[in-house]
TORDREN-308581 format. One record per atom (N, C-alpha, C): x, y, z. Coordinates in steps of 0.02 Angstrom, whole numbers, padded with zeros to 5 digits, always signed. Layout:
BEGIN
XYZ;...
REM end
This chain:
BEGIN
+00656-01897-00094;+00586-01921-00047;+00592-01870+00001;+00541-01838-00004;+00537-01777+00083;+00528-01839+00144;+00561-01825+00179;+00562-01850+00249;+00481-01830+00273;+00468-01874+00347;+00418-01830+00374;+00432-01768+00400;+00489-01767+00449;+00507-01716+00474;+00511-01647+00428;+00530-01657+00373;+00554-01607+00322;+00460-01580+00306;+00407-01647+00281;+00368-01599+00272;+00329-01571+00324;+00317-01576+00407;+00297-01562+00447;+00329-01479+00448;+00392-01467+00459;+00424-01415+00456;+00402-01373+00396;+00394-01406+00330;+00364-01349+00271;+00293-01327+00297;+00262-01372+00319;+00183-01351+00331;+00180-01299+00408;+00214-01319+00465;+00198-01273+00501;+00235-01211+00498;+00298-01216+00461;+00304-01141+00414;+00256-01102+00382;+00232-01132+00360;+00162-01099+00310;+00138-01076+00355;+00105-01100+00392;+00041-01091+00433;+00070-01006+00487;+00133-01031+00499;+00156-00975+00544;+00174-00910+00501;+00189-00918+00450;+00211-00868+00410;+00141-00829+00365;+00085-00869+00370;+00034-00851+00323;-00024-00825+00376;+00006-00842+00458;-00041-00823+00500;+00001-00742+00497;+00045-00723+00514;+00078-00654+00528;+00045-00618+00488;+00048-00618+00430;+00012-00585+00391;-00059-00575+00394;-00104-00644+00405;-00187-00641+00432;-00202-00611+00487;-00147-00594+00518;-00157-00567+00578;-00157-00473+00586;-00109-00450+00530;-00098-00399+00528;-00175-00368+00474;-00209-00409+00429;-00261-00396+00410;-00320-00408+00454;-00327-00458+00499;-00393-00458+00549;-00376-00384+00599;-00294-00346+00603;-00322-00314+00629;-00352-00244+00610;-00355-00264+00535;-00388-00198+00498;-00477-00216+00503;-00499-00256+00506;-00549-00290+00504;-00592-00253+00564;-00535-00276+00639;-00570-00244+00682;-00594-00195+00713;-00532-00134+00665;-00519-00075+00685;-00567-00041+00636;-00587-00060+00585;-00622-00033+00527;-00683-00054+00524;-00686-00112+00535;-00760-00145+00523;-00768-00166+00466;-00719-00165+00422;-00719-00178+00333;-00721-00271+00323;-00756-00278+00287;-00733-00342+00267;-00678-00371+00234;-00651-00420+00263;-00585-00427+00231;-00562-00516+00236;-00518-00535+00192;-00501-00588+00198;-00436-00576+00278;-00469-00619+00316;-00416-00610+00383;-00365-00686+00390;-00355-00679+00463;-00326-00735+00505;-00317-00800+00456;-00378-00821+00463;-00390-00911+00444;-00375-00883+00355;-00404-00859+00335;-00402-00840+00257;-00328-00858+00240;-00287-00803+00253;-00202-00818+00245;-00187-00863+00255;-00193-00905+00323;-00160-00966+00335;-00174-01017+00304;-00247-01026+00274;-00263-01061+00224;-00240-01062+00155;-00230-01007+00142;-00198-01009+00073;-00124-01020+00066;-00100-00998+00101;-00017-01025+00144;-00014-01091+00143;-00063-01124+00174;-00048-01193+00184;-00059-01229+00109;-00128-01207+00083;-00125-01254+00032;-00077-01226-00018;-00040-01183-00023;+00010-01169-00071;+00069-01204-00057;+00085-01227-00001;+00134-01258+00023;+00115-01332+00008;+00082-01369+00026;+00055-01410+00015;+00053-01434-00070;+00032-01392-00115;+00035-01386-00178;+00120-01407-00206;+00170-01344-00181;+00215-01348-00174;+00248-01450-00169;+00250-01453-00122;+00261-01529-00080;+00246-01574-00107;+00187-01592-00142;+00150-01623-00173;+00185-01632-00269;+00192-01570-00262;+00234-01567-00340;+00303-01590-00342;+00331-01586-00282;+00393-01626-00277;+00393-01675-00254;+00344-01718-00231;+00337-01778-00219;+00322-01823-00257;+00293-01788-00313;+00259-01840-00376;+00327-01819-00437;+00353-01772-00431;+00434-01782-00481;+00465-01830-00438;+00480-01828-00383;+00508-01889-00352;+00501-01952-00397;+00439-01958-00377;+00388-02025-00402;+00394-02054-00474;+00376-01992-00509;+00348-02017-00577;+00407-01969-00626;+00433-01938-00599;+00499-01899-00642;+00457-01846-00694;+00411-01825-00657;+00360-01765-00703;+00384-01702-00676;+00350-01643-00701;+00356-01583-00692;+00351-01565-00618;+00410-01542-00595;+00406-01516-00522;+00354-01464-00513;+00355-01432-00554;+00319-01356-00548;+00245-01347-00576;+00215-01403-00606;+00176-01413-00643;+00101-01406-00600;+00075-01417-00537;+00048-01419-00496;+00056-01350-00458;+00116-01324-00449;+00120-01280-00411;+00122-01208-00454;+00132-01226-00513;+00125-01157-00554;+00034-01137-00560;+00012-01185-00550;-00077-01165-00539;-00085-01123-00494;-00059-01108-00430;-00071-01077-00357;-00072-01007-00378;-00041-00992-00437;-00011-00917-00436;-00072-00879-00485;-00103-00924-00540;-00155-00904-00563;-00211-00910-00526;-00215-00986-00505;-00294-00988-00471;-00291-00939-00403;-00260-00920-00376;-00248-00869-00323;-00284-00807-00341;-00298-00805-00415;-00330-00732-00438;-00405-00738-00429;-00438-00779-00434;-00504-00784-00421;-00515-00766-00340;-00468-00800-00303;-00496-00764-00231;-00474-00686-00214;-00430-00687-00230;-00423-00615-00217;-00457-00578-00277;-00498-00576-00319;-00566-00538-00348;-00598-00540-00287;-00612-00613-00257;-00670-00599-00204;-00663-00560-00148;-00600-00553-00146;-00599-00492-00091;-00590-00426-00100;-00591-00409-00175;-00623-00340-00199;-00685-00315-00177;-00694-00265-00171;-00762-00241-00162;-00787-00170-00201;-00826-00155-00226;-00832-00099-00259;-00910-00067-00235;-00892-00012-00218;-00941+00048-00190;-00956+00115-00204;-00994+00090-00256;-00996+00177-00316;-00927+00188-00348;-00904+00233-00347;-00836+00238-00375;-00778+00220-00330;-00793+00197-00265;-00724+00170-00242;-00743+00103-00226;-00672+00087-00234;-00662+00005-00258;-00597-00007-00172;-00622-00048-00145;-00594-00078-00071;-00567-00163-00080;-00521-00182-00051;-00480-00233-00048;-00452-00251-00090;-00399-00193-00127;-00349-00213-00174;-00269-00241-00140;-00275-00204-00086;-00216-00233-00031;-00240-00298+00005;-00283-00298+00003;-00313-00374+00048;-00296-00421-00023;-00323-00426-00051;-00311-00446-00146;-00226-00476-00147;-00182-00418-00140;-00127-00424-00154;-00080-00460-00101;-00117-00448-00040;-00076-00494+00018;-00092-00553-00001;-00153-00582-00023;-00161-00650-00036;-00125-00690-00095;-00129-00633-00142;-00064-00668-00188;+00005-00684-00158;+00035-00636-00128;+00101-00627-00089;+00091-00683-00042;+00038-00693+00000;+00046-00751+00054;+00056-00823+00017;+00020-00839-00045;+00022-00893-00084;+00102-00895-00108;+00139-00854-00146;+00193-00860-00175;+00254-00871-00097;+00233-00853-00039;+00258-00859+00022;+00264-00942+00052;+00199-00966+00020;+00166-01016+00033;+00207-01068-00004;+00210-01067-00076;+00257-01108-00119;+00329-01115-00108;+00363-01060-00070;+00424-01044-00052;+00422-01096+00002;+00389-01085+00059;+00395-01127+00127;+00395-01208+00107;+00349-01215+00048;+00333-01284+00036;+00404-01319-00007;+00433-01266-00037;+00499-01303-00063;+00555-01272-00035;+00547-01291+00026;+00610-01270+00091;+00652-01215+00080;+00633-01171+00045;+00667-01107+00055;+00645-01071+00109;+00654-01083+00151;+00641-01054+00233;+00673-00977+00225;+00730-00956+00234;+00753-00877+00216;+00718-00857+00176;+00688-00871+00099;+00673-00802+00053;+00595-00811+00084;+00546-00845+00106;+00486-00856+00122;+00500-00802+00187;+00528-00816+00233;+00536-00786+00304;+00554-00710+00300;+00594-00692+00243;+00621-00632+00230;+00576-00589+00196;+00507-00630+00155;+00455-00619+00101;+00410-00568+00157;+00396-00604+00193;+00330-00606+00260;+00364-00539+00308;+00430-00521+00305;+00410-00470+00363;+00448-00412+00309;+00449-00428+00255;+00431-00367+00211;+00366-00348+00174;+00343-00395+00187;+00262-00392+00159;+00230-00354+00217;+00250-00375+00279;+00240-00331+00356;+00249-00272+00352;+00318-00255+00320;+00332-00196+00317;+00303-00145+00283;+00277-00173+00228;+00236-00120+00175;+00167-00130+00215;+00133-00160+00252;+00073-00155+00269;+00063-00109+00319;+00128-00125+00381;+00122-00094+00437;+00153-00029+00444;+00188-00018+00421;+00245+00036+00424;+00240+00075+00366;+00210+00048+00316;+00215+00101+00238;+00120+00125+00248;+00099+00083+00261;+00041+00079+00263;+00025+00157+00336;+00063+00165+00380;+00048+00210+00426;+00081+00254+00375;+00133+00267+00364;+00150+00330+00319;+00103+00360+00266;+00069+00307+00223;+00008+00333+00176;-00031+00347+00195;-00054+00339+00255;-00116+00372+00308;-00109+00435+00323;-00031+00440+00356;-00030+00503+00351;-00020+00572+00321;-00007+00534+00265;+00009+00576+00193;-00060+00590+00168;-00118+00543+00174;-00193+00555+00147;-00210+00596+00177;-00216+00614+00248;-00239+00637+00302;-00213+00692+00290;-00127+00734+00262;-00103+00798+00271;-00145+00822+00211;-00168+00778+00155;-00195+00807+00097;-00266+00809+00096;-00284+00795+00141;-00377+00782+00169;-00391+00871+00167;-00450+00867+00117;-00491+00946+00149;-00564+00929+00136;-00601+00965+00169;-00643+00990+00166;-00689+01035+00130;-00765+01025+00119;-00788+01094+00082;-00836+01091+00125;-00855+01158+00148;-00898+01206+00189;-00962+01233+00137;-01008+01214+00137;-01064+01247+00090;-01090+01299+00159;-01099+01376+00150;-01107+01424+00187;-01159+01482+00137;-01209+01468+00187;-01257+01534+00158;-01240+01584+00198;-01240+01643+00164;-01225+01710+00216;-01259+01763+00155;-01254+01792+00200;-01285+01908+00158;-01221+01918+00135;-01249+01940+00077;-01211+01975+00034;-01184+02049+00066;-01122+02054+00135;-01116+02097+00127;-01034+02091+00171;-01000+02143+00135;-00928+02127+00139;-00895+02107+00214;-00936+02140+00255;-00899+02120+00311;-00915+02052+00361;-00982+02034+00339;-01006+01960+00345;-00929+01902+00330;-00937+01925+00251;-00881+01886+00221;-00825+01883+00231;-00793+01930+00264;-00741+01947+00281;-00730+01931+00360;-00781+01909+00405;-00760+01864+00464;-00756+01798+00446;-00811+01781+00409;-00804+01697+00374;-00744+01702+00376;-00704+01735+00311;-00652+01722+00317;-00592+01713+00335;-00600+01752+00379;-00544+01781+00445;-00537+01704+00508;-00606+01676+00509;-00604+01625+00557;-00592+01561+00520;-00586+01551+00458;-00565+01500+00417;-00506+01500+00435;-00471+01545+00411;-00385+01562+00398;-00365+01544+00481;-00399+01546+00528;-00365+01544+00595;-00365+01456+00612;-00418+01431+00581;-00409+01361+00591;-00383+01296+00541;-00397+01336+00492;-00361+01296+00419;-00322+01336+00366;-00316+01286+00329;-00290+01322+00245;-00343+01315+00201;-00371+01383+00169;-00414+01386+00138;-00391+01375+00055;-00422+01302+00027;-00394+01309-00040;-00418+01324-00095;-00481+01349-00093;-00525+01372-00149;-00598+01405-00111;-00609+01471-00149;-00669+01487-00129;-00716+01511-00181;-00779+01467-00191;-00827+01493-00241;-00895+01503-00216;-00929+01544-00262;-01004+01590-00255;-01032+01523-00305;-01063+01475-00266;-01118+01434-00313;-01162+01485-00336;-01206+01514-00300;-01270+01527-00336;-01305+01585-00286;-01358+01610-00299;-01390+01675-00268;-01446+01622-00246;-01468+01647-00188;-01538+01612-00166;-01582+01664-00186;-01579+01718-00133;-01627+01772-00147;-01577+01841-00152;-01615+01897-00132;-01568+01947-00149;-01525+01976-00079;-01473+01993-00086;-01432+02015-00023;-01404+01928+00006;-01417+01880-00029;-01396+01818-00009;-01361+01791-00051;-01313+01732-00019;-01267+01675-00077;-01238+01634-00032;-01210+01580-00091;-01203+01515-00053;-01120+01518-00067;-01080+01511-00023;-00996+01504-00038;-00995+01434-00019;-00936+01391-00072;-00904+01356-00058;-00841+01340-00036;-00823+01331+00023;-00750+01341+00038;-00715+01274+00029;-00665+01263+00002;-00611+01203+00012;-00563+01212+00037;-00572+01169+00117;-00523+01196+00182;-00496+01136+00184;-00422+01146+00239;-00385+01079+00267;-00377+01106+00316;-00417+01073+00357;-00424+01100+00444;-00341+01084+00460;-00318+01114+00529;-00276+01106+00550;-00271+01028+00593;-00235+01031+00615;-00223+00965+00659;-00242+00982+00742;-00293+00935+00756;-00330+00929+00794;-00357+00990+00846;-00398+01029+00779;-00460+01065+00772;-00509+01040+00766;-00558+01066+00835;-00622+01034+00825;-00671+01077+00787;-00697+01015+00740;-00720+01051+00698;-00799+01074+00687;-00826+01023+00737;-00889+01052+00764;-00893+01125+00789;-00845+01135+00830;-00838+01190+00860;-00828+01234+00812;-00786+01223+00759;-00792+01288+00707;-00850+01292+00671;-00885+01249+00670;-00952+01240+00623;-01016+01277+00644;-01007+01262+00717;-01069+01312+00774;-01049+01374+00764;-00980+01393+00771;-00969+01470+00774;-00994+01480+00718;-00979+01464+00649;-01007+01503+00580;-01070+01504+00586;-01100+01466+00624;-01173+01456+00622;-01216+01513+00668;-01164+01531+00713;-01181+01580+00754;-01147+01656+00733;-01127+01658+00681;-01127+01733+00670;-01171+01761+00635;-01171+01837+00646;-01235+01851+00605;-01219+01860+00539;-01275+01855+00523;-01265+01863+00435;-01242+01777+00395;-01235+01738+00452;-01246+01668+00408;-01305+01629+00439;-01335+01599+00384;-01387+01572+00369;-01390+01503+00386;-01343+01469+00375;-01333+01398+00351;-01262+01368+00339;-01236+01318+00392;-01190+01292+00354;-01187+01231+00352;-01141+01190+00290;-01157+01117+00307;-01067+01103+00279;-01066+01038+00304;-00998+01004+00291;-01011+00947+00236;-00966+00957+00175;-00972+00902+00141;-00908+00876+00121;-00900+00798+00143;-00844+00751+00150;-00822+00735+00057;
REM end
């Protein structure tokens, strides 16, 4: 049988560890205004999983039943809650990381409820490392690979096209140039895939392009 002190330690450990991960997810909501399972949700998941583990142990001591039967349902049951954290916007899917963090928090709660404090604490800090440190690295990699598409309507004159190309080469790396279609005689639309250099004022670049002689329209597509 577990003592009352042992049960209190396990429950408060689950609240503390779940809250640490929940704070990181709450930060995501505040900065991006993205609907996400945050501080309270992660605490509740971790605490509920810990309670399930404690009850499983108590039932095992009292009735000699399977100690893992109730706790095992947490792993499969958390999938329904994780599915609620996933949002689809057209072809874009959001919330997969939050759903994974909920599943990880449930496992941490089971470990805390079983008394594996070292495993629960270590896993918590590894999860935070993946969310914060590796997440920052991932964002930097994505920014480095990000490119914009400029749709530029220009007159069909070599000098104008050369001036446009020269300006774009100064402010970024041109990945691809295509002529989409002819609007009218001596006029064409250029689609330029460009990766802007860091700290480049894109609005200023677009204004410079639009002010060039022979440039009729400039649009930026993301």
